[in-house]
Every structure is written in structure tokens, then in C-alpha cells.
C-alpha positions as CSV (number, residue, x, y, z in Angstrom):
1,X,166.7,191.2,46.6
2,X,166.4,187.5,47.0
3,X,168.7,185.8,49.5
4,X,170.3,182.6,48.5
5,X,170.1,179.7,51.0
6,X,173.4,177.9,51.4
7,X,173.2,174.2,51.6
8,X,176.0,172.2,53.2
9,X,176.4,168.6,52.3
10,X,176.0,166.3,55.3
11,X,179.3,164.7,56.3
12,X,178.7,161.8,58.7
13,X,182.3,161.6,59.7
14,X,182.5,165.3,60.5
15,X,179.3,164.9,62.5
16,X,180.8,162.0,64.5
17,X,184.0,163.8,65.3
18,X,182.1,167.0,66.3
19,X,179.9,165.0,68.7
20,X,182.9,163.3,70.3
21,X,184.6,166.6,70.8
22,X,181.5,168.1,72.5
23,X,181.2,165.1,74.7
24,X,184.9,165.3,75.6
25,X,184.7,168.9,76.6
26,X,181.6,168.2,78.7
27,X,183.4,165.4,80.5
28,X,186.4,167.5,81.2
29,X,184.3,170.3,82.5
30,X,182.7,167.9,85.0
31,X,186.0,166.5,85.9
32,X,186.1,163.5,88.2
33,X,182.9,164.5,90.0
34,X,180.8,162.4,87.7
35,X,182.4,159.2,89.0
36,X,182.3,160.4,92.6
37,X,178.7,161.1,93.5
38,X,178.3,157.6,95.0
39,X,180.1,155.7,97.6
40,X,183.4,153.9,97.0
41,X,183.6,150.1,96.6
42,X,184.7,148.6,99.9
43,X,186.4,145.2,100.2
44,X,187.1,143.3,103.4
45,X,190.2,145.0,105.0
46,X,193.4,143.0,105.1
47,X,193.4,140.6,108.1
48,X,189.6,140.9,108.6
49,X,187.3,137.9,108.3
50,X,184.0,139.6,107.6
51,X,182.8,142.7,105.8
52,X,180.7,143.7,108.8
53,X,181.2,143.4,112.5
54,X,177.4,143.3,113.1
55,X,175.2,140.4,112.1
56,X,173.2,141.4,109.1
57,X,169.5,140.6,108.7
58,X,168.8,140.8,105.0
59,X,166.8,142.1,103.4
60,X,166.4,144.8,106.0
61,X,163.3,146.9,105.9
62,X,163.4,150.3,104.2
63,X,163.0,153.4,106.3
64,X,159.6,153.9,104.7
65,X,158.5,150.4,105.7
66,X,159.7,150.9,109.3
67,X,157.8,154.2,109.6
68,X,154.7,152.6,108.0
69,X,154.7,149.8,110.5
70,X,154.7,152.3,113.4
71,X,151.9,154.4,111.8
72,X,149.8,151.3,111.2
73,X,150.1,150.2,114.8
74,X,149.3,153.7,116.0
75,X,146.1,153.7,114.0
76,X,145.0,150.4,115.5
77,X,142.5,151.0,118.4
78,X,143.6,147.7,120.1
79,X,147.2,148.9,120.3
80,X,148.3,150.9,123.3
81,X,151.1,153.1,122.0
82,X,153.8,154.7,124.2
83,X,155.0,158.3,123.7
84,X,158.3,158.0,121.9
85,X,159.8,161.5,121.4
86,X,163.1,160.1,120.0
87,X,163.4,158.4,116.7
88,X,164.2,154.7,117.1
89,X,168.0,154.3,116.8
90,X,167.8,151.3,114.5
91,X,165.6,153.2,112.1
92,X,167.9,156.3,112.3
93,X,170.8,154.0,111.4
94,X,168.9,152.7,108.4
95,X,168.4,156.4,107.4
96,X,172.1,157.1,107.9
97,X,173.1,154.0,105.8
98,X,170.8,155.1,103.0
99,X,172.2,158.6,102.9
100,X,175.8,157.2,102.9
101,X,174.9,154.7,100.1
102,X,172.9,157.2,98.1
103,X,169.7,155.1,98.1
104,X,166.2,155.9,99.1
105,X,164.8,159.4,99.3
106,X,167.0,161.0,102.0
107,X,169.7,162.4,99.7
108,X,173.2,161.4,98.9
109,X,176.2,162.1,101.2
110,X,178.7,162.0,98.3
111,X,176.8,164.4,96.1
112,X,176.5,166.8,99.0
113,X,180.2,166.6,99.7
114,X,181.0,167.3,96.0
115,X,178.7,170.2,95.8
116,X,180.3,171.8,98.9
117,X,183.8,171.2,97.5
118,X,182.8,173.0,94.3
119,X,181.6,176.0,96.3
120,X,185.0,175.9,98.1
121,X,186.9,175.8,94.8
122,X,185.1,178.8,93.5
123,X,185.7,180.7,96.7
124,X,189.4,179.7,96.9
125,X,189.9,181.1,93.3
126,X,188.4,184.4,94.5
127,X,190.7,184.5,97.6
128,X,193.8,183.7,95.6
129,X,193.0,186.6,93.3
130,X,193.3,189.0,96.2
131,X,196.9,187.9,97.0
132,X,199.4,190.8,97.3
133,X,202.9,190.7,96.1
134,X,205.1,188.5,98.4
135,X,202.1,187.4,100.5
136,X,202.2,183.8,101.7
137,X,198.8,182.1,101.5
138,X,197.8,179.0,103.4
139,X,194.9,176.5,103.4
140,X,194.2,174.4,106.5
141,X,192.6,171.0,106.1
142,X,191.3,168.5,108.6
143,X,191.9,164.9,107.8
144,X,189.1,162.4,108.9
145,X,185.9,162.9,106.8
146,X,187.5,165.9,105.3
147,X,190.7,164.8,103.4
148,X,190.4,161.1,103.9
149,X,187.2,159.1,104.2
150,X,186.7,156.3,106.8
151,X,183.4,155.3,105.1
152,X,184.4,151.7,104.5
153,X,185.3,151.1,108.2
154,X,182.3,153.0,109.5
155,X,180.1,150.9,107.3
156,X,181.8,147.7,108.5
157,X,181.1,148.8,112.1
158,X,177.5,149.6,111.1
159,X,178.2,153.3,112.0
160,X,178.6,152.4,115.6
161,X,182.2,153.6,116.1
162,X,184.1,150.7,117.8
163,X,187.4,152.4,118.8
164,X,189.8,149.5,118.5
165,X,189.0,148.4,115.0
166,X,188.5,152.0,113.9
167,X,192.0,153.0,115.0
168,X,193.5,149.9,113.5
169,X,191.8,150.9,110.2
170,X,193.0,154.5,110.4
171,X,196.7,153.4,110.3
172,X,196.3,150.6,107.8
173,X,197.1,150.9,104.1
174,X,193.3,150.4,103.4
175,X,192.7,153.9,104.8
176,X,194.4,155.8,101.9
177,X,191.0,156.9,100.5
178,X,190.8,160.5,99.5
179,X,187.6,162.6,99.4
180,X,187.7,163.6,95.8
181,X,186.4,167.1,96.2
182,X,189.0,167.9,98.9
183,X,191.8,166.5,96.8
184,X,190.7,168.7,93.9
185,X,190.8,171.7,96.3
186,X,194.2,170.7,97.5
187,X,195.6,170.4,94.0
188,X,194.0,173.8,93.1
189,X,195.8,175.4,96.0
190,X,199.2,173.8,95.3
191,X,198.9,174.7,91.6
192,X,198.6,178.4,92.6
193,X,201.5,178.3,95.1
194,X,199.2,178.2,98.2
195,X,200.7,176.1,101.0
196,X,198.5,173.4,102.6
197,X,198.6,172.5,106.3
198,X,196.8,169.5,107.8
199,X,195.6,169.8,111.4
200,X,194.1,166.6,112.8
201,X,192.9,165.4,116.2
202,X,194.7,162.1,115.7
203,X,197.5,161.3,118.2
204,X,201.1,161.7,117.4
205,X,201.6,157.9,117.4
206,X,199.7,157.8,114.1
207,X,201.9,160.3,112.4
208,X,203.9,158.0,110.1
209,X,200.8,156.0,108.9
210,X,198.8,159.2,108.5
211,X,201.5,160.8,106.3
212,X,201.8,157.7,104.3
213,X,198.1,157.4,103.6
214,X,197.9,161.1,102.7
215,X,200.6,160.7,100.1
216,X,199.1,157.4,98.8
217,X,195.7,159.1,98.4
218,X,197.3,161.8,96.2
219,X,198.0,164.6,98.7
220,X,201.6,165.4,97.6
221,X,203.5,168.6,98.5
222,X,201.8,169.7,101.7
223,X,203.6,172.0,104.0
224,X,202.7,170.8,107.5
225,X,201.0,168.0,109.4
226,X,199.9,168.6,113.0
227,X,198.8,165.8,115.3
228,X,198.1,165.8,119.1
229,X,201.3,165.5,121.1
230,X,201.7,165.4,124.9
231,X,199.3,167.7,126.7
232,X,197.5,168.4,123.5
233,X,195.8,165.0,123.8
234,X,193.7,166.4,126.7
235,X,192.9,169.8,125.2
236,X,189.5,170.7,123.8
237,X,189.5,170.4,120.1
238,X,188.7,174.1,119.4
239,X,191.6,175.1,121.7
240,X,194.1,172.7,120.2
241,X,193.2,173.5,116.5
242,X,193.2,177.2,117.2
243,X,196.7,177.1,118.7
244,X,197.9,175.2,115.6
245,X,196.4,177.8,113.3
246,X,198.1,180.5,115.3
247,X,201.5,178.8,114.7
248,X,200.8,179.1,110.9
249,X,199.8,182.8,111.3
250,X,202.9,183.4,113.4
251,X,205.0,181.9,110.6
252,X,203.8,184.7,108.4
253,X,201.0,183.0,106.5
254,X,197.6,184.4,105.7
255,X,195.1,181.6,106.2
256,X,192.6,182.1,103.4
257,X,190.6,178.9,103.9
258,X,190.0,176.2,106.5
259,X,188.0,173.0,105.7
260,X,186.6,170.6,108.2
261,X,183.7,168.3,108.9
262,X,183.2,169.4,112.5
263,X,182.5,172.8,113.9
264,X,185.4,172.3,116.3
265,X,187.7,172.1,113.2
266,X,186.8,175.6,112.3
267,X,185.9,177.6,115.4
268,X,188.3,179.6,117.6
269,X,190.8,182.3,116.9
270,X,192.5,182.8,114.6
271,X,190.0,181.7,112.1
272,X,190.5,181.4,108.4
273,X,189.0,184.1,106.2
274,X,186.6,181.5,104.9
275,X,185.7,178.3,106.8
276,X,184.1,175.5,104.9
277,X,182.0,173.0,106.8
278,X,181.6,169.7,105.1
279,X,178.6,167.4,105.9
280,X,179.2,164.6,108.4
281,X,176.2,162.8,109.7
282,X,178.3,160.0,111.2
283,X,179.7,161.4,114.4
284,X,180.1,164.7,116.4
285,X,183.2,166.0,118.0
286,X,182.8,169.0,120.3
């Protein structure tokens, strides 16, 4: 028996609509991440005169050029080269700047953040699915370089951390910059009825500004905000944050996830069922 081949007349308008629908679904599936795999645009903060606190020599050499200069000198028989077990700090800062700005060959900080956030979103969905009837679930979030980014101020300080301007920035309205992946995770938790608690190493004097910037950045409907008060200001970070998590557990919550950029955000008892470590190459807090 011969099969008849069915021919469908080509409809250019139908084809155009179909393509647009497919592109729309693909864009929605990717969400906001497509626009967030690079650094935010930074202006000069209000009241500041310059975009950088450190004189800039431009164009600066690339990391590859700096390494090539050293290798060329080392190969020169007339050059007496010293043993240098540590990488030059200036070159290390170039490497850090490239990673933060997603240029060069050293990777992209923002893409790494987003990838880790996606892993956390998938894991949170699994954890929420294990909730028992009447059970109160909680997620704990750190703030700096976890929920809010200080990228623009760190860049202005050439990643040197100058405490006075840094703390001025942290309480300014310029600092209401969310890390997109963490904000997605926050909204996922809230949409499923999971309470979110912020535990930060900031001092209590910064409470009002911190709360304002969290709200302005899109974190709306959180349950608690813990900052260091009184004797907590001299406590080790692991001890302080562990005690704050214990308060949440004692209030009857099951902490399913904790997210931070420092090991000290996550270590200590009680721990969350899953602890998510975000990348932070800029500073280390024991």
C-alpha cells in the first residue's frame, strides 16, 4: 500500500509566531540569570568625588603580560632573580579584578555565584518536599556577599578594604544591591511558606540601614534580622552565628538551609541540614 505524503503549506506568519513563542519560553526558563552573569554597573556613590580611591594607571598590564615579564627576566642570564614563593600582591589584585569583572581567562565571579544559587534552588525544592504537616521550615541567610553585594565599593577601594568608607557605603542607599541568585532563593522559600532569617556580623548600629537596604533590594517578608549587639561584638563569628541559629531552632523551626560566603557563616552547631558556601575571593572572616 502506498503511503500518501501530506504537504502543509508554508505560513510565514505562523512560523514567526512559533519562533517568538519558543524564544519566550527559553527566556523564561533561564529567568533573570542571563542578565546577571556579569558585574553590575557602578556609579560614583553619592557624596564621593571619584570612582576609585586608588590612583589608576591605565591601561594596566594584563595578568598574562605581568607573568610574561617575570618569566622573560628569569630566562635572562644577566638577571639575578630572587626566590619569591608568594605571588606579587599587585598581580594577585589584577587577577582578582579580572575575576570580578569577568574578563581574562580566570573565570567569572558572577557566573559562579549564579551556578551555586541554582544548585541551592534545586536542593531547597527537595528539602521543602520533605516537610511534615505542621512543620515550620526556615532558611538562614548571611548578608554581605551573600544577600547584598558590596562589589561597587570594593572595586572603588581597589579590593583593599578601607574600613571607614566601606562602612559608610554599607549604610548608604547605594548599597541596596541584591545578589540575584540569593534573591531568587529567598523568593522561592517565601513562596513555599518557608521563613527566612538573616544573621549578619554587622553591628547593631547598622540595623535600620541594613533593614532598609534589604527591603529596597527586594527582600520582602523576612522573619528575623540578627546583628551583633553588646558582648556579641567580641564573640568569634562561628560562636555568634551558632547561637543565633540555636534561637531559631529553639523557636520551633527546622533549619533546612543556610547560605553564606564564609565558612564561619556556616560552621558550628546547630547547623542547617544543607549549608551552601558561595564564592568570595575578596576577603576572609574566621
